[in-house]
C-alpha positions as CSV (number, residue, x, y, z in Angstrom):
1,X,-30.6,24.3,17.9
2,X,-29.0,22.8,21.0
3,X,-27.9,23.9,24.4
4,X,-24.3,23.4,25.6
5,X,-23.4,24.2,29.3
6,X,-19.9,24.0,30.8
7,X,-18.6,25.3,34.0
8,X,-15.4,26.0,35.8
9,X,-14.6,26.9,39.4
10,X,-11.9,29.0,40.8
11,X,-11.5,30.6,44.2
12,X,-15.1,29.8,45.2
13,X,-16.6,31.3,42.1
14,X,-18.3,29.0,39.7
15,X,-18.7,30.3,36.2
16,X,-21.3,28.6,34.1
17,X,-21.1,29.1,30.3
18,X,-24.4,28.9,28.5
19,X,-24.2,28.4,24.7
20,X,-26.9,27.9,22.1
21,X,-30.7,27.9,22.8
22,X,-32.0,28.0,26.3
23,X,-35.5,26.7,26.5
24,X,-37.8,24.6,28.7
25,X,-35.9,21.3,27.8
26,X,-32.6,22.6,29.0
27,X,-33.7,24.1,32.3
28,X,-32.9,21.1,34.4
29,X,-29.3,21.0,33.0
30,X,-28.8,24.6,33.8
31,X,-30.2,24.2,37.3
32,X,-27.8,21.2,38.0
33,X,-24.8,23.2,36.7
34,X,-25.7,26.1,39.1
35,X,-26.5,23.9,42.2
36,X,-24.6,24.5,45.4
37,X,-22.3,27.1,43.9
38,X,-20.8,29.3,46.7
39,X,-20.8,32.2,44.2
40,X,-22.2,32.0,40.8
41,X,-21.5,33.8,37.5
42,X,-23.4,33.0,34.3
43,X,-21.5,33.8,31.1
44,X,-24.1,34.3,28.4
45,X,-21.8,35.5,25.6
46,X,-22.7,32.5,23.4
47,X,-26.4,32.4,24.2
48,X,-28.2,32.5,20.9
49,X,-31.8,32.4,22.0
50,X,-33.9,32.0,25.1
51,X,-37.6,31.3,25.4
52,X,-39.9,32.5,28.2
53,X,-39.0,29.6,30.5
54,X,-35.3,30.2,30.0
55,X,-35.6,33.9,30.6
56,X,-37.5,33.3,33.8
57,X,-34.8,30.9,35.1
58,X,-32.1,33.4,34.3
59,X,-34.1,36.1,36.2
60,X,-34.6,33.8,39.1
61,X,-30.9,32.9,39.3
62,X,-30.0,36.6,39.1
63,X,-32.5,37.4,41.9
64,X,-30.8,34.7,44.0
65,X,-27.5,36.4,43.6
66,X,-26.0,35.1,40.4
67,X,-24.0,37.6,38.3
68,X,-25.0,37.6,34.7
69,X,-22.2,38.7,32.3
70,X,-22.0,39.2,28.6
71,X,-25.8,39.3,28.4
72,X,-26.9,39.5,24.7
73,X,-29.0,42.6,24.1
74,X,-32.2,40.6,23.3
75,X,-31.9,38.7,26.6
76,X,-31.3,42.0,28.5
77,X,-34.4,43.4,26.9
78,X,-36.5,40.4,27.8
79,X,-35.2,40.5,31.4
80,X,-36.0,44.2,31.7
81,X,-39.4,43.8,30.0
82,X,-40.6,40.7,31.8
83,X,-39.1,41.3,35.2
84,X,-38.8,45.0,35.6
85,X,-35.1,45.2,36.4
86,X,-31.8,45.0,34.6
87,X,-29.5,42.0,35.1
């Protein structure tokens, strides 16, 4: 399974679309896509799976102010369980 990341920016809001499997190997790619965004939204509607490293990065981005949208139920549960708060 692979990871596909795209982004678009409008009105100072960068939306990063994450599709496929988010794991340790794809963390650098996601970090680069999110770098220096004035405001950041992560669209996770096409995220199929995420390992612990991927979930930790999503939580860190959320804690830094990123908005997570269309969070799949399994990721939402992992974020709640591992990090103690909802995205």
